[in-house]
GUGU-950373 format. One record per atom (N, C-alpha, C, O, CB): atom name; x, y, z. Coordinates in steps of 0.05 Angstrom, whole numbers. Each point is the difference from the previous one (the first is absolute). Glycine has a CB too. Layout:
<recs>
CA / X / Y / Z
...
</recs>
This chain:
<recs>
N / -97 / 228 / 207
CA / 22 / 17 / -8
C / 23 / -18 / -9
O / 7 / -19 / 13
CB / -22 / 56 / 18
N / 26 / -30 / -54
CA / 22 / -16 / -11
C / 27 / 9 / 10
O / 3 / 19 / 15
CB / -30 / -27 / -55
N / 47 / -7 / 31
CA / 28 / 6 / 8
C / 8 / 28 / -7
O / 12 / 14 / 16
CB / -1 / -62 / -21
N / -18 / 56 / -19
CA / 9 / 27 / -10
C / -12 / 22 / 17
O / 14 / 19 / 7
CB / -9 / -38 / -53
N / -31 / 17 / 52
CA / -13 / 21 / 16
C / 12 / 1 / 28
O / 4 / 22 / 11
CB / -46 / -28 / -37
N / 47 / -17 / 38
CA / 12 / 0 / 27
C / 28 / 13 / 0
O / 6 / 16 / 17
CB / -32 / -58 / -6
N / 42 / 35 / -32
CA / 27 / 11 / -1
C / -1 / 31 / -5
O / 16 / 14 / 12
CB / 1 / -58 / -29
N / -35 / 53 / 1
CA / -2 / 29 / -5
C / -7 / 14 / 26
O / 11 / 21 / 6
CB / -25 / -29 / -54
N / -5 / -3 / 63
CA / -6 / 12 / 26
C / 24 / 0 / 19
O / 4 / 20 / 14
CB / -52 / -35 / -20
N / 63 / -6 / 6
CA / 24 / -1 / 17
C / 21 / 21 / -9
O / 13 / 12 / 16
CB / -21 / -61 / -8
N / 10 / 53 / -35
CA / 19 / 20 / -10
C / -10 / 28 / 9
O / 17 / 17 / 7
CB / -5 / -46 / -46
N / -38 / 34 / 39
CA / -11 / 25 / 9
C / 5 / 5 / 30
O / 1 / 23 / 9
CB / -35 / -26 / -46
N / 36 / -19 / 52
CA / 5 / 2 / 28
C / 29 / 4 / 7
O / 8 / 4 / 23
CB / -48 / -32 / -16
N / 58 / 26 / -28
CA / 28 / 5 / 5
C / 19 / -23 / -7
O / 24 / 4 / 1
CB / -39 / 27 / 34
N / 5 / -54 / -41
CA / 17 / -22 / -7
C / 14 / 5 / -27
O / -11 / 14 / -17
CB / -18 / -46 / 43
N / 52 / 21 / -30
CA / 15 / 2 / -25
C / -5 / -24 / -18
O / -2 / -23 / 10
CB / 37 / 51 / 13
N / -38 / -24 / -48
CA / -4 / -21 / -19
C / 26 / -10 / -11
O / 19 / 16 / -4
CB / -64 / 2 / -8
N / 47 / -44 / 6
CA / 24 / -10 / -13
C / -2 / 7 / -30
O / -22 / 7 / -10
CB / 27 / -44 / 44
N / 17 / 34 / -48
CA / 1 / 5 / -29
C / -20 / -18 / -14
O / -14 / 9 / -18
CB / 62 / 6 / 21
N / -49 / -40 / 4
CA / -17 / -19 / -14
C / -30 / 6 / 5
O / -16 / -2 / -18
CB / 52 / -33 / 22
N / -42 / 43 / 20
CA / -28 / 7 / 6
C / -9 / 24 / -16
O / -23 / 1 / -9
CB / 28 / -20 / 55
N / 13 / 38 / -49
CA / -7 / 24 / -17
C / -5 / -8 / -29
O / -19 / 10 / -12
CB / 46 / 19 / 43
N / -11 / -47 / -42
CA / -4 / -10 / -27
C / -26 / -15 / -3
O / -14 / 4 / -20
CB / 64 / -6 / 14
N / -57 / -15 / 25
CA / -24 / -15 / -1
C / -24 / 18 / 1
O / -19 / -3 / -15
CB / 41 / -36 / 37
N / -22 / 58 / -4
CA / -22 / 19 / 3
C / -3 / 17 / -25
O / -22 / 7 / -8
CB / 28 / -6 / 57
N / 17 / 6 / -62
CA / -1 / 16 / -24
C / -13 / -16 / -23
O / -17 / 11 / -14
CB / 58 / 14 / 28
N / -34 / -50 / -17
CA / -11 / -16 / -21
C / -29 / -9 / 5
O / -14 / -8 / -18
CB / 60 / -7 / 8
N / -55 / 17 / 35
CA / -28 / -7 / 6
C / -18 / 24 / -2
O / -24 / -3 / 5
CB / 41 / -32 / 26
N / -7 / 57 / -39
CA / -17 / 24 / -4
C / -21 / -5 / -21
O / 6 / -12 / -21
CB / 33 / 42 / 34
N / -64 / -22 / -9
CA / -21 / -6 / -19
C / 4 / 13 / -28
O / -13 / -9 / -19
CB / -17 / 6 / 58
N / 46 / 23 / -41
CA / 6 / 11 / -27
C / 24 / -14 / -12
O / 0 / -6 / -24
CB / -18 / 51 / 38
N / 38 / -50 / 2
CA / 25 / -12 / -11
C / -4 / -29 / -9
O / 10 / -8 / -21
CB / 16 / 38 / 52
N / -41 / -45 / -16
CA / -3 / -29 / -6
C / -12 / -5 / -28
O / 11 / -16 / -15
CB / -16 / 8 / 64
N / -18 / 21 / -56
CA / -10 / -5 / -27
C / 18 / 10 / -22
O / 3 / -13 / -21
CB / -48 / 16 / 40
N / 58 / 19 / -15
CA / 19 / 10 / -20
C / 23 / -19 / -3
O / 9 / -5 / -23
CB / -21 / 52 / 34
N / 22 / -59 / 11
CA / 22 / -19 / -2
C / -8 / -25 / -14
O / 15 / -11 / -16
CB / 3 / 30 / 58
N / -42 / -29 / -37
CA / -10 / -24 / -13
C / -4 / 4 / -30
O / 10 / -16 / -16
CB / -32 / 2 / 59
N / 9 / 36 / -50
CA / -4 / 6 / -29
C / 26 / 4 / -13
O / 5 / -9 / -23
CB / -50 / 29 / 33
N / 64 / -5 / 3
CA / 26 / 5 / -12
C / 16 / -26 / -4
O / 13 / -3 / -21
CB / -14 / 47 / 43
N / -1 / -62 / -4
CA / 14 / -26 / -3
C / -11 / -16 / -22
O / 14 / -13 / -16
CB / -4 / 13 / 65
N / -37 / 0 / -52
CA / -12 / -14 / -23
C / 8 / 13 / -26
O / 6 / -15 / -19
CB / -45 / 3 / 48
N / 40 / 38 / -30
CA / 9 / 13 / -25
C / 29 / -6 / -7
O / 7 / -3 / -23
CB / -40 / 40 / 32
N / 50 / -38 / 11
CA / 28 / -7 / -4
C / 2 / -28 / -11
O / 14 / -6 / -20
CB / 1 / 37 / 57
N / -30 / -50 / -25
CA / 0 / -27 / -10
C / -10 / -2 / -29
O / 11 / -15 / -16
CB / -18 / -1 / 63
N / -15 / 30 / -53
CA / -10 / 0 / -27
C / 20 / 12 / -20
O / 3 / -10 / -22
CB / -50 / 14 / 41
N / 60 / 18 / -10
CA / 20 / 12 / -17
C / 24 / -19 / -6
O / 10 / 0 / -22
CB / -24 / 44 / 40
N / 22 / -59 / 2
CA / 21 / -19 / -4
C / -9 / -22 / -19
O / 16 / -10 / -16
CB / 2 / 19 / 62
N / -43 / -18 / -43
CA / -10 / -21 / -17
C / -2 / 9 / -29
O / 6 / -15 / -18
CB / -32 / -3 / 57
N / 17 / 43 / -43
CA / -4 / 11 / -27
C / 26 / 14 / -11
O / 0 / 9 / -23
CB / -49 / -3 / 33
N / 70 / -5 / 6
CA / 25 / 14 / -8
C / -6 / 29 / -8
O / 10 / 9 / -20
CB / 10 / -53 / 5
N / -35 / 58 / 32
CA / -9 / 27 / -6
C / 8 / 18 / 23
O / -11 / -3 / 22
CB / -27 / -14 / -52
N / 56 / 36 / 25
CA / 9 / 17 / 22
C / -21 / 20 / 9
O / 2 / 10 / 22
CB / 44 / -15 / -40
N / -66 / 10 / 1
CA / -21 / 19 / 8
C / -16 / -11 / 24
O / -5 / 14 / 19
CB / 2 / 2 / -67
N / -4 / -42 / 47
CA / -15 / -12 / 22
C / 18 / -2 / 25
O / -9 / 4 / 22
CB / -19 / -30 / -55
N / 53 / 19 / 29
CA / 19 / -1 / 23
C / 3 / 27 / 13
O / 0 / 2 / 25
CB / 24 / -40 / -47
N / -21 / 59 / 6
CA / 2 / 27 / 11
C / -25 / 9 / 14
O / 2 / 13 / 21
CB / 30 / -3 / -58
N / -55 / -18 / 26
CA / -25 / 7 / 14
C / -2 / -14 / 27
O / -9 / 12 / 20
CB / -14 / -6 / -65
N / 31 / -31 / 46
CA / 0 / -15 / 26
C / 19 / 12 / 20
O / -7 / 3 / 23
CB / -5 / -44 / -48
N / 36 / 48 / 16
CA / 19 / 13 / 18
C / -11 / 27 / 10
O / 4 / 7 / 23
CB / 35 / -31 / -47
N / -51 / 39 / 6
CA / -12 / 25 / 7
C / -22 / -2 / 21
O / -1 / 16 / 18
CB / 12 / 0 / -64
N / -28 / -36 / 43
CA / -21 / -4 / 20
C / 12 / -8 / 27
O / -9 / 10 / 21
CB / -23 / -24 / -57
N / 52 / -4 / 36
CA / 13 / -7 / 25
C / 13 / 24 / 13
O / -2 / 4 / 24
CB / 10 / -50 / -41
N / 5 / 63 / 1
CA / 13 / 24 / 10
C / -21 / 20 / 11
O / 5 / 13 / 20
CB / 33 / -20 / -52
N / -60 / 9 / 18
CA / -22 / 18 / 9
C / -10 / -8 / 28
O / -5 / 17 / 17
CB / -8 / -8 / -65
N / 10 / -35 / 52
CA / -9 / -10 / 26
C / 20 / 7 / 22
O / -7 / 8 / 22
CB / -18 / -45 / -44
N / 51 / 33 / 16
CA / 21 / 7 / 20
C / 0 / 30 / 5
O / 2 / 8 / 23
CB / 26 / -47 / -38
N / -29 / 55 / -6
CA / 0 / 29 / 4
C / -24 / 9 / 16
O / 3 / 18 / 17
CB / 21 / -13 / -60
N / -47 / -17 / 39
CA / -24 / 8 / 16
C / 5 / -5 / 29
O / -6 / 17 / 17
CB / -23 / -29 / -56
N / 41 / -11 / 46
CA / 5 / -7 / 28
C / 22 / 18 / 12
O / -2 / 8 / 23
CB / -13 / -55 / -32
N / 35 / 53 / -7
CA / 22 / 17 / 11
C / -9 / 28 / 5
O / 8 / 13 / 19
CB / 25 / -42 / -43
N / -50 / 40 / 6
CA / -10 / 27 / 3
C / -20 / 2 / 22
O / -1 / 20 / 14
CB / 9 / -12 / -62
N / -24 / -28 / 51
CA / -21 / -1 / 21
C / 13 / -2 / 26
O / -13 / -1 / 21
CB / -20 / -20 / -52
</recs>
């Protein structure tokens, strides 16, 4: 069992999470992590090509990952 699973069990038992732990667990979500990685690559490609379409797509993917975690 990894750190994240142990902490989630402790939270379910009544422990409070710090702000940083909540951010780490949010970014380690199996849906959020790939969206964030692909979005960051698209932002970098958009900066390299000077194309706002790719940058906007990357920001949109990153935002979609955050929204998924916030709604869940």
